[in-house]
C-alpha positions in Angstrom: -50.4 -138.3 -66.9 -52.1 -140.5 -69.5 -55.8 -141.1 -69.3 -55.5 -144.9 -68.9 -53.0 -144.5 -66.0 -55.5 -142.1 -64.3 -58.2 -144.7 -64.6 -56.1 -147.3 -63.0 -55.3 -145.0 -60.1 -58.9 -143.8 -59.7 -60.2 -147.3 -59.5 -57.4 -148.4 -57.1 -55.9 -150.8 -59.6 -52.5 -149.2 -59.9 -51.5 -150.6 -56.5 -52.7 -154.1 -57.3 -56.2 -153.8 -55.8 -59.1 -155.5 -57.5 -62.8 -154.9 -57.7 -64.8 -156.7 -55.0 -66.0 -160.2 -56.2 -69.6 -160.2 -57.3 -71.8 -162.5 -55.1 -73.9 -165.1 -56.7 -77.0 -163.5 -58.1 -79.4 -164.5 -60.9 -79.7 -160.9 -62.2 -76.1 -160.3 -63.1 -73.3 -162.2 -64.7 -69.9 -162.4 -63.1 -67.6 -159.6 -64.1 -64.4 -160.3 -66.0 -61.1 -159.8 -64.3 -60.5 -156.3 -62.9 -57.9 -155.4 -65.7 -60.3 -156.4 -68.4 -63.1 -154.4 -66.8 -61.3 -151.1 -67.1 -59.7 -151.4 -70.5 -60.3 -148.1 -72.3 -61.7 -148.4 -75.8 -59.8 -146.1 -78.0 -61.2 -144.8 -81.3 -59.6 -142.9 -84.1 -61.6 -139.7 -84.5 -61.7 -136.5 -86.5 -62.5 -133.1 -85.2 -65.9 -133.4 -86.8 -66.6 -136.7 -85.1 -65.6 -135.3 -81.7 -67.8 -132.2 -82.1 -70.7 -134.5 -83.2 -70.2 -136.7 -80.1 -70.5 -133.6 -77.9 -73.5 -132.3 -79.7 -75.4 -135.6 -79.8 -74.6 -136.5 -76.1 -75.2 -133.3 -74.2 -78.7 -131.8 -74.1 -79.2 -128.5 -75.9 -79.4 -125.9 -73.2 -82.4 -123.7 -72.8 -81.8 -120.5 -74.8 -79.7 -122.3 -77.4 -75.9 -122.7 -77.5 -75.2 -119.0 -77.7 -77.5 -117.9 -74.9 -77.8 -121.1 -72.7 -75.1 -123.0 -70.8 -74.3 -126.7 -70.3 -75.2 -127.8 -66.8 -72.9 -129.7 -64.4 -72.4 -130.5 -60.7 -70.7 -127.6 -59.0 -70.4 -129.7 -55.8 -68.6 -133.0 -55.3 -70.7 -136.0 -56.4 -72.1 -138.4 -53.9 -73.7 -141.5 -55.5 -76.4 -143.5 -53.8 -77.6 -146.8 -55.3 -80.7 -148.6 -54.1 -82.6 -151.8 -55.3 -79.6 -154.1 -55.5 -77.9 -156.5 -53.0 -75.5 -154.8 -50.5 -72.5 -156.3 -52.3 -73.7 -155.0 -55.7 -74.5 -151.6 -54.3 -71.0 -151.3 -52.9 -69.5 -152.3 -56.3 -71.6 -149.9 -58.4 -71.1 -146.9 -56.0 -67.4 -147.6 -55.9 -67.1 -147.8 -59.7 -69.2 -144.6 -60.2 -66.8 -142.8 -57.9 -63.8 -144.2 -59.8 -65.3 -143.0 -63.1 -65.7 -139.5 -61.7 -62.2 -139.4 -60.4 -60.8 -140.7 -63.7 -62.6 -137.8 -65.4 -61.1 -135.2 -63.0 -64.4 -134.6 -61.2 -64.8 -133.8 -57.5 -66.0 -136.8 -55.4 -67.3 -136.4 -51.8 -66.1 -138.5 -48.9 -67.9 -141.8 -48.1 -70.2 -140.4 -45.5 -71.9 -137.7 -47.6 -75.3 -136.5 -48.4 -76.3 -138.1 -51.8 -76.9 -136.0 -54.8 -76.8 -138.8 -57.4 -79.5 -141.4 -57.1 -79.6 -144.7 -59.0 -82.7 -146.8 -58.3 -83.4 -150.3 -59.7 -87.1 -150.8 -60.1 -89.5 -153.4 -61.5 -91.4 -151.1 -63.7 -90.0 -147.7 -64.6 -93.2 -146.1 -65.9 -95.1 -147.0 -62.7 -92.2 -145.9 -60.5 -92.0 -142.5 -62.2 -95.7 -142.0 -62.1 -95.7 -142.8 -58.4 -92.9 -140.4 -57.7 -94.8 -137.7 -59.5 -97.7 -138.2 -57.2 -95.9 -138.8 -53.9 -92.6 -136.9 -54.3 -93.2 -134.3 -57.0 -90.4 -132.2 -55.5 -87.9 -134.6 -56.9 -88.6 -133.2 -60.3 -87.7 -129.6 -59.5 -88.7 -127.1 -62.1 -89.5 -129.6 -64.9 -92.7 -128.8 -66.8 -95.7 -131.0 -66.8 -94.9 -132.0 -70.4 -91.3 -133.0 -69.4 -92.4 -135.0 -66.5 -95.1 -136.8 -68.6 -92.5 -137.5 -71.3 -90.2 -139.2 -68.7 -93.1 -141.2 -67.2 -94.3 -142.4 -70.6 -91.0 -143.2 -72.2 -90.2 -146.8 -73.3 -87.2 -147.2 -70.9 -85.5 -149.2 -69.6 -83.7 -146.1 -68.2 -85.7 -143.2 -66.8 -83.6 -140.2 -65.9 -83.8 -136.5 -65.0 -81.9 -133.7 -63.3 -82.7 -130.9 -61.0 -81.0 -127.9 -62.6 -80.9 -124.4 -61.1 -79.2 -121.1 -61.9 -76.4 -120.3 -59.6 -73.9 -117.5 -59.1 -70.7 -118.1 -61.1 -68.7 -116.5 -58.3 -70.3 -117.7 -55.1 -72.1 -120.8 -56.3 -75.2 -119.7 -54.4 -78.5 -120.8 -56.1 -80.8 -118.2 -57.5 -83.8 -119.6 -55.8 -83.5 -120.6 -52.1 -84.2 -124.3 -52.0 -83.6 -127.2 -49.6 -80.7 -129.2 -50.8 -81.7 -132.3 -49.0 -84.4 -133.3 -51.5 -84.7 -136.8 -50.2 -85.3 -137.0 -46.4 -82.1 -137.8 -44.4 -81.2 -138.2 -40.7 -79.5 -134.8 -40.6 -81.0 -131.3 -40.7 -82.0 -129.9 -44.1 -79.6 -127.4 -45.7 -80.7 -124.3 -47.5 -78.8 -122.3 -50.1 -78.7 -118.5 -49.6 -79.7 -116.7 -52.8 -76.7 -114.3 -53.0 -76.4 -113.4 -56.7 -74.0 -110.5 -56.7 -71.0 -110.4 -59.1 -68.0 -108.2 -59.8 -67.6 -109.6 -63.3 -67.5 -107.0 -66.1 -67.1 -108.9 -69.3 -68.9 -109.4 -72.6 -67.8 -113.0 -72.6 -68.1 -114.2 -69.1 -71.5 -114.7 -67.4 -72.5 -113.8 -63.9 -74.4 -117.1 -63.6 -73.8 -120.8 -64.3 -76.2 -123.7 -64.6 -75.9 -126.1 -61.7 -77.1 -129.7 -61.4 -78.1 -130.1 -57.8 -79.5 -133.6 -58.0 -79.6 -136.5 -60.6 -82.1 -139.3 -60.6 -81.9 -142.5 -62.7 -84.3 -145.4 -62.6 -83.3 -148.7 -64.2 -85.6 -151.6 -64.8 -84.4 -154.8 -63.2 -85.2 -157.0 -66.2 -83.0 -155.0 -68.5 -80.0 -155.6 -66.2 -80.0 -159.4 -66.7 -76.6 -160.6 -68.0 -75.0 -157.2 -67.4 -71.9 -156.8 -65.1 -71.8 -154.2 -62.3 -69.2 -152.4 -64.3 -71.5 -151.9 -67.2 -74.3 -150.7 -64.9 -72.1 -148.4 -63.0 -70.4 -146.9 -66.0 -73.8 -146.3 -67.7 -75.2 -144.8 -64.6 -72.2 -142.5 -64.2 -72.5 -141.1 -67.7 -76.2 -140.6 -67.5 -76.0 -139.0 -64.1 -73.0 -136.7 -64.4 -74.1 -135.2 -67.8 -77.4 -133.6 -68.7 -77.7 -136.1 -71.6 -80.0 -135.9 -74.6 -83.1 -138.1 -74.4 -84.2 -138.2 -77.9 -84.8 -141.1 -80.3 -83.3 -138.9 -83.1 -80.0 -138.6 -81.2 -78.5 -142.0 -80.7 -75.2 -142.3 -78.9 -72.3 -143.9 -81.0 -71.8 -147.6 -80.5 -68.5 -147.2 -78.7 -70.1 -145.2 -75.9 -71.5 -146.9 -72.8 -74.5 -144.7 -73.3 -75.4 -147.1 -76.1 -75.8 -150.0 -73.6 -79.6 -150.2 -74.0 -79.7 -149.2 -77.6 -81.5 -152.1 -79.4 -81.4 -150.4 -82.9 -78.9 -153.1 -84.0 -79.7 -156.5 -82.3 -76.3 -157.9 -83.7 -74.3 -155.0 -82.2 -72.0 -155.9 -79.3 -72.8 -154.2 -76.1 -70.1 -151.9 -74.7 -68.2 -153.6 -71.9 -67.3 -150.5 -70.0 -66.9 -146.7 -70.2 -64.9 -145.8 -73.3 -62.0 -143.4 -73.7 -64.3 -141.0 -75.5 -66.8 -141.1 -72.7 -64.2 -140.3 -70.1 -62.7 -137.4 -72.1 -66.2 -136.1 -72.7 -66.8 -136.0 -68.9 -63.3 -134.5 -68.2 -63.7 -131.9 -70.9 -67.1 -130.8 -69.6 -66.0 -130.5 -66.0 -62.8 -128.7 -66.9 -64.4 -126.2 -69.3 -65.5 -122.7 -68.1 -68.9 -122.8 -66.3 -69.5 -119.0 -66.7 -69.6 -118.8 -70.5 -72.1 -119.7 -73.2 -72.6 -123.3 -74.3 -71.0 -122.5 -77.7 -67.8 -121.4 -75.9 -68.0 -124.4 -73.5 -68.2 -126.6 -76.5 -65.2 -125.0 -78.1 -63.1 -125.5 -74.9 -64.3 -129.1 -74.7 -63.2 -129.8 -78.3 -59.8 -128.3 -77.6 -59.4 -130.5 -74.5 -60.6 -133.6 -76.4 -57.9 -133.1 -79.0 -55.2 -132.5 -76.4 -56.2 -135.6 -74.3 -56.5 -138.0 -77.3 -53.1 -136.8 -78.7 -51.5 -137.3 -75.3 -52.9 -140.8 -75.0 -51.2 -141.9 -78.2 -47.9 -141.5 -76.4 -48.9 -143.7 -73.4 
């Protein structure tokens, strides 16, 4: 099945359904028609360009590409958006689920415990600093330097992940930790640290890097004139991937990750997630989790070429 067809189905548009109408709000512009919103931006690429997109988008793993691993959610994603109107929250969460489904990711049922948080705040620096004081546990094992870098960044997006080492076979986390990081109505769940493995291989690893929670803060003023589609697609890409956060590694202009890139004031903002963005997500979540990042990257590159070649026939 072609990528564009999968996007239509994931977003409920293949059967004629449309995105919910955006209520009147001063913060956002009205989105275009549903069909326009999910048009995939295709780009002619070379193998080098694809490899560069992977390298500049995904954060370098600790230990390097040959020793470290790219992290991803082993569990189904469950997005939770706060700080917007009820109607806008529903649209953004629905779209984030659709992006994940279009990229062949696992998505939890509606009534689920959130593991992907998107929060709209007035001042990102102040919000992160407050969370460091009041909810330091949200930052997991991040070092003092890493937390300070996030708190002092220029914004308007402030994001981080809780990443732990888990068993490649059982999925159990190495360090026992409550999975309900943010208080909820239900009882807290605790992972059991079972790290045994029957794998005997020089290639496969006994462990895999697991994203247990993602947090993304967006400053409200930066969302003026954006559609809920742009906000949701950007939040999805920032949340589902452990993205690079370096001024030296700017995402390409065709990626939704360049939404807040003001390096070129005359550049047109991406209207939605691009074909390359979705294939990047799909290739990451369909690559082996129990090998080195260099091998994951090679598998992703192969899937990229396969997907883009197939899409030419759609």
